[in-house]
C-alpha positions as CSV (number, residue, x, y, z in Angstrom):
1,M,251.4,79.9,20.3
2,S,247.8,80.5,21.5
3,I,246.6,82.9,24.2
4,A,243.1,83.4,25.5
5,F,241.5,86.9,25.4
6,E,238.1,88.3,26.1
7,I,236.8,90.9,23.7
8,Q,236.0,94.2,25.5
9,S,235.1,96.6,22.7
10,I,235.5,97.3,19.0
11,H,236.0,100.8,17.8
12,D,235.5,102.2,14.3
13,F,237.4,105.3,13.1
14,D,236.6,106.7,9.6
15,N,240.2,107.5,8.7
16,E,242.0,104.7,10.6
17,G,239.8,101.6,10.4
18,Q,238.9,99.4,13.4
19,Y,240.6,98.7,16.7
20,I,239.8,95.8,19.0
21,V,240.3,96.1,22.8
22,A,240.7,92.7,24.5
23,R,241.6,91.5,28.0
24,Q,244.3,88.8,28.3
25,L,242.8,86.1,30.5
26,V,246.1,84.8,31.8
27,P,248.2,88.0,32.4
28,G,251.9,88.0,32.1
29,I,252.3,85.9,28.9
30,H,254.6,87.8,26.6
31,F,253.9,87.8,22.9
32,T,254.6,89.7,19.6
33,I,252.1,90.2,16.8
34,T,253.3,88.9,13.4
35,S,251.8,89.2,9.9
36,K,250.2,85.8,10.4
37,S,248.6,86.5,13.8
38,Q,244.8,86.0,14.2
39,L,242.4,86.9,17.0
40,G,239.4,84.6,17.0
41,G,240.1,83.8,13.4
42,V,240.4,87.5,12.3
43,E,243.6,88.4,10.6
44,L,245.6,91.1,12.4
45,Q,247.9,93.8,11.2
46,E,251.3,94.0,12.9
47,Y,250.0,96.5,15.5
48,L,249.8,96.2,19.2
49,D,249.1,98.8,21.9
50,M,248.0,99.0,25.5
51,P,245.2,101.5,26.2
52,R,245.6,104.0,29.0
53,A,242.9,102.5,31.2
54,L,242.9,102.6,35.0
55,D,241.4,100.1,37.4
56,L,239.4,101.1,40.5
57,T,242.6,101.7,42.5
58,G,244.1,104.0,39.9
59,Q,246.6,101.5,38.6
60,Q,247.0,100.9,34.9
61,H,245.5,97.8,33.5
62,S,248.3,95.5,32.3
63,D,246.0,93.0,30.8
64,L,244.3,95.1,28.2
65,F,245.6,95.2,24.6
66,V,244.5,96.9,21.4
67,F,244.7,95.0,18.1
68,K,244.1,96.2,14.6
69,P,242.3,93.8,12.1
70,V,243.4,93.6,8.5
71,N,239.7,93.8,7.4
72,K,236.7,95.3,9.0
73,V,235.2,93.0,11.7
74,N,231.4,92.6,11.4
75,D,230.0,89.6,13.3
76,E,233.2,87.5,13.7
77,L,233.9,88.8,17.2
78,A,231.2,89.5,19.9
79,I,231.8,91.7,22.9
80,G,232.3,89.5,25.9
81,S,233.3,86.4,23.8
82,V,236.5,84.5,24.7
83,V,238.8,84.0,21.7
84,Q,242.3,82.7,21.0
85,L,245.1,84.9,19.8
86,V,247.1,82.6,17.5
87,I,250.6,83.7,16.7
88,L,252.4,82.0,13.9
89,E,256.0,82.6,12.9
90,Q,256.5,84.6,9.7
C-alpha cells in the first residue's frame, strides 16, 4: 500500500529523537504503521499520532499525522516535498 503525504515539519527533541509532521494528500485512506513502513524511503518506528492542530474555522485537522523515524532524518526529507508512505506487511 502506498499513500501520498506532504512533509509539513520535522521536530528534534533531545530525549525523544525526531518527529515528522505530514499532511495526507487524499484524506480518508485508513492505514496502520508496521515495522516495515517507510515515508519517502525513511524507515519508521511503529508510531503514529495526530497533532492537535486546528484549521481557520476551529476544526481539528484530520489530514495531519506525526511519524517517528528509526534514525535521524537529515536531508532525506524536505519541507514541502511530496513523498509516499509505503506500508508493507510484517
